C-alpha positions in Angstrom: -7.6 27.1 -19.4 -8.1 25.2 -23.3 -11.0 23.5 -22.3 -10.5 21.1 -25.9 -6.9 20.0 -24.0 -9.8 18.1 -21.1 -12.3 16.8 -23.1 -11.7 13.2 -21.6 -12.1 13.8 -17.8 -16.2 15.2 -19.2 -18.6 12.5 -18.6 -16.3 10.6 -15.5 -19.1 8.4 -13.1 -18.1 11.0 -9.7 -15.4 9.2 -7.9 -14.0 8.9 -11.4 -14.2 12.1 -11.1 -13.1 12.6 -8.4 -9.5 10.2 -8.6 -8.9 12.6 -11.0 -9.0 15.6 -8.3 -6.5 13.9 -6.3 -3.9 13.4 -9.3 -4.0 17.0 -9.6 -4.0 18.0 -5.9 -0.5 15.8 -6.4 1.8 18.3 -8.7 0.1 21.3 -7.7 -1.5 21.0 -4.1 -3.7 23.4 -5.5 -7.3 23.2 -7.6 -9.6 25.9 -7.7 -14.2 24.7 -8.8 -14.2 27.5 -11.4 -10.6 25.1 -13.2 -12.7 21.9 -12.0 -15.5 22.8 -13.3 -14.6 23.6 -16.8 -12.3 20.6 -17.0 -15.2 17.8 -16.6 -17.6 20.1 -17.6 -19.9 19.7 -14.6 -21.4 22.7 -11.8 -19.9 24.4 -9.9 -22.0 22.8 -6.5 -21.5 19.3 -7.8 -17.6 20.5 -7.2 -18.2 22.0 -4.4 -19.9 18.8 -2.8 -16.8 16.3 -4.3 -14.7 18.2 -2.4 -16.6 18.1 0.7 -16.0 14.4 0.6 -13.0 14.6 -0.2 -11.8 15.8 2.9 -14.8 14.5 4.8 -11.8 12.1 3.7 -9.5 13.5 5.5 -8.0 13.4 1.7 -7.9 17.2 1.2 -8.6 20.3 3.0 -11.2 22.9 1.2 -10.2 26.2 0.8 -11.8 29.7 -0.1 -12.9 28.9 -4.0 -11.2 25.5 -4.3 -9.1 23.2 -2.6 -5.2 22.1 -0.9 -3.4 18.8 -0.5 -3.2 17.8 3.1 -0.6 14.6 2.8 1.6 14.7 6.2 4.7 12.2 5.4 4.9 8.1 7.5 7.2 8.3 10.7 9.5 5.3 10.9 8.9 3.4 14.0 11.4 1.3 14.6 10.4 -2.5 14.5 9.6 -3.2 18.0 7.9 -0.1 18.4 5.8 -0.9 15.3 5.0 -4.2 16.3 3.2 -3.2 19.3 1.3 0.1 17.2 -2.3 -0.5 15.6 -1.9 -4.9 16.8 -5.1 -5.4 17.1 -5.4 -4.3 13.6 -2.8 -5.7 12.0 -3.4 -8.6 13.5 -6.3 -8.9 11.9 -4.9 -7.9 8.6 -2.0 -10.9 8.9 -5.6 -14.0 9.4 -6.7 -12.3 6.3 -3.4 -12.1 3.9 -3.0 -16.0 5.6 -6.1 -17.1 4.2 -5.0 -16.2 0.3 -1.9 -18.8 0.9 -2.3 -22.3 -0.3 -0.9 -25.9 0.4 2.2 -25.3 -3.2 3.0 -21.8 -2.5 6.1 -19.7 -3.0 6.0 -16.8 -1.2 8.1 -13.4 -0.8 7.2 -12.3 3.1 8.5 -9.2 3.5 9.6 -7.4 6.6 7.2 -5.3 8.9 5.6 -6.2 11.6 1.6 -7.0 9.2 3.1 -10.0 7.7 5.1 -10.8 10.9 0.9 -10.8 11.7 0.3 -13.0 9.0 3.2 -16.0 10.1 1.6 -16.1 12.6 -1.3 -16.5 11.7 -0.7 -19.1 8.8 -2.0 -22.7 8.8 0.4 -26.1 9.5 0.6 -26.3 5.5 2.5 -28.7 4.6 4.1 -28.1 1.2 5.1 -23.8 1.8 8.2 -22.3 0.8 9.2 -18.8 2.7 11.4 -16.7 1.2 11.7 -13.0 3.5 14.4 -11.2 4.5 13.1 -10.7 8.4 15.1 -11.5 11.4 11.3 -12.5 13.4 9.7 -14.1 10.6 13.3 -16.2 10.3 12.3 -16.9 13.4 8.5 -16.9 13.6 8.2 -19.6 10.9 10.8 -21.9 12.3 8.8 -22.2 15.5 4.7 -22.1 14.2 5.8 -24.3 10.7 8.0 -27.5 11.0 7.7 -28.0 7.1 7.9 -25.2 5.9 11.4 -23.5 3.7 13.0 -21.4 4.5 14.8 -19.1 2.4 17.0 -16.1 4.5 17.8 -13.9 2.0 20.9 -12.0 3.4 22.4 -8.5 3.5 23.3 -5.7 5.7 21.4 -6.0 8.6 19.8 -2.9 10.0 20.4 -2.0 13.9 17.0 -1.6 15.1 14.4 -3.6 12.2 15.4 -7.1 11.8 15.3 -7.4 8.1 18.4 -7.7 6.0 19.1 -4.6 2.4 20.8 -4.0 0.4 22.6 -4.5 -3.3 23.1 -8.2 -2.9 19.5 -8.7 -0.9 17.7 -6.8 -3.9 20.4 -9.1 -6.7 19.4 -12.6 -4.4 15.4 -11.9 -5.3 15.8 -11.0 -9.1 17.2 -14.7 -9.2 14.1 -16.5 -6.9 10.5 -16.4 -8.7 7.3 -16.6 -6.0 3.6 -17.7 -6.1 2.7 -14.6 -4.6 4.8 -11.5 -3.3 3.1 -10.0 0.4 4.6 -7.0 0.9 4.8 -4.0 4.1 3.3 -0.1 3.1 5.1 2.4 5.5 2.5 4.5 3.6 -0.3 5.1 0.4 -1.9 8.0 -1.4 -3.4 8.2 -4.4 -1.0 10.5 -5.7 1.9 9.1 -4.2 0.9 4.8 -4.6 3.1 3.3 -1.9 5.5 4.3 -0.8 8.8 3.5 2.1 11.1 5.7 3.8 14.4 4.2 1.2 15.1 4.1 -2.0 16.9 0.8 -1.3 14.0 -0.9 1.2 11.9 0.5 -2.2 13.0 -1.1 -5.1 13.1 -4.5 -2.7 10.0 -3.9 -2.5 9.9 -3.4 -6.4 11.3 -6.6 -6.7 9.4 -8.9 -5.0 6.2 -7.7 -6.7 7.9 -7.6 -10.5 9.1 -11.5 -9.4 5.9 -12.6 -7.8 2.9 -14.1 -10.2 0.5 -11.9 -7.6 1.2 -9.4 -5.3 -0.6 -7.8 -2.3 0.5 -4.8 -0.2 -0.9 -4.9 3.2 -1.5 -1.6 5.5 -3.1 -0.7 8.1 -5.7 2.7 7.7 -3.8 4.8 9.3 -1.5 4.8 6.7 -3.7 5.4 4.0 -4.0 9.6 2.9 0.4 9.9 4.1 3.2 9.4 1.7 7.0 8.4 2.1 10.2 8.6 0.9 10.4 6.3 -2.4 7.5 5.5 -4.0 7.6 1.4 -4.9 4.3 0.6 -6.3 1.0 2.4 -7.9 -2.3 1.0 -6.8 -2.9 -0.7 -10.3 0.6 -2.4 -10.2 -0.3 -5.0 -6.9 -3.5 -8.2 -7.1 -5.0 -6.1 -3.9 -4.7 -4.1 -0.5 -5.1 -5.9 2.2 -6.1 -3.6 5.2 -8.5 -3.8 8.4 -11.9 -1.6 8.9 -10.5 0.9 10.3 -10.9 2.5 6.4 -12.5 5.6 5.4 -16.3 4.8 2.9 -14.6 7.3 0.2 -10.9 5.8 0.4 -12.8 2.6 0.9 -15.1 3.4 -2.9 -12.0 5.2 -4.3 -9.8 2.1 -4.3 -12.8 0.1 -6.0 -13.8 2.2 -8.7 -9.8 1.5 -9.5 -10.0 -1.8 -10.6 -7.8 -3.1 -7.9 -9.2 -6.0 -4.9 -9.4 -3.6 -1.9 -9.6 -6.8 1.0 -11.2 -4.7 4.4 -9.8 -8.1 7.5 
């Protein structure tokens, strides 16, 4: 290995070094302690401690002389089943997200069980606009927030999921702007970022982030260390990640080190 090539990875803090290790696993699926020691300029014993801590956080699996990736593919659930899964955590996330919404906000509200909980937790603000593609969110907002302006995005209804999607839906978002976007994520890993199950959904979520002043991702802790088909944002492309107290301490430390705000409900 050409040690000159990796001088930029020397003298890193431990959390930065561990994030780099995860990045390497994303492309190679396997790392060796000997290579890592040469790359980062630290002892093999230090690297073995790094790998042990990352394994404890469920982010990799140690092997003889190194480690391998253990990311798992996220499973897509229908809307009704997803709403019932991890319901207490999602309610807590929803309340924490709702606390970020103020009078005068225009918000993009993505389809998802956590974003439904956010709408259910909103106070009766007098000056609020919700833009959404989710039929359940439209219903909840209409029932609970009589003063709220609701913009329902059209498109093709995806059976079993209660939302509209397609090129027309994305095109409508491209003509709108919001103060804040609240986006659900199906999965997250440090190397793949936030991901979801279809390309259509990925394009839609990315457009919500692009067309808003602030972007928040809502995701329960069970989805860390997993991936789905299509990535829609990297960690540093959003203002905050809102999750629940089930998040592993090592994962939390890595996110804190990234500079993106982490909100633990």
